[in-house]
C-alpha positions as CSV (number, residue, x, y, z in Angstrom):
1,M,-18.0,-1.4,-4.3
2,T,-16.9,2.1,-4.3
3,Q,-16.4,2.7,-0.6
4,P,-12.8,3.0,0.5
5,D,-11.2,0.5,2.9
6,R,-11.7,1.4,6.6
7,V,-8.4,1.5,8.5
8,L,-8.7,-0.5,11.7
9,S,-5.1,0.1,13.1
10,R,-1.6,1.1,12.2
11,H,1.5,-0.3,13.9
12,L,5.0,1.0,13.6
13,T,7.6,-1.8,13.2
14,S,11.3,-2.0,12.4
15,D,10.4,-2.7,8.7
16,G,7.8,0.0,8.3
17,V,4.1,0.5,9.1
18,V,1.7,-2.4,9.2
19,V,-1.9,-1.3,8.4
20,W,-4.9,-3.5,9.1
21,S,-8.0,-2.5,7.2
22,R,-11.4,-3.9,6.4
23,C,-12.7,-3.7,2.8
24,S,-16.2,-2.6,2.0
25,C,-17.0,-6.2,1.2
26,G,-16.0,-7.2,4.8
27,R,-12.7,-8.8,4.2
28,L,-9.7,-8.1,6.5
29,R,-6.5,-6.9,4.9
30,M,-3.0,-6.4,6.1
31,D,-0.5,-4.1,4.3
32,L,3.2,-3.4,5.1
33,V,4.3,0.1,4.0
34,P,8.2,-0.3,4.0
35,A,10.1,2.4,5.9
36,A,12.9,2.3,3.2
37,G,10.4,3.0,0.4
38,G,9.5,0.5,-2.3
39,A,6.4,-1.5,-3.0
40,R,3.7,-1.9,-0.5
41,L,3.2,-5.6,0.5
42,G,-0.3,-6.9,1.2
43,A,-2.2,-9.9,2.3
44,G,-5.9,-10.6,2.2
45,P,-6.9,-9.9,-1.4
46,C,-10.5,-9.1,-2.5
47,P,-11.9,-10.3,-5.8
48,H,-12.7,-6.7,-6.7
49,R,-9.4,-5.1,-5.6
50,D,-5.9,-5.5,-7.1
51,G,-7.3,-7.9,-9.6
52,G,-7.8,-10.5,-6.8
53,H,-4.0,-10.9,-6.3
54,A,-1.9,-10.2,-3.2
55,S,1.8,-9.6,-3.0
56,S,3.6,-12.3,-1.2
57,V,5.6,-11.6,1.9
58,S,8.6,-13.8,2.7
59,S,11.2,-13.7,5.4
């Protein structure tokens, strides 16, 4: 699967930007790009992307 993710929407929040995208395999994915910098947090892993692991988001 060599096609890039298709961005469905972006939403500005107090913590950063939430990006909803759809992988080429059809899975929905959510990523938080922190406003203060740092690691991108994601949910909705694909077996072929990120080694099949997602970062956990806790509040």
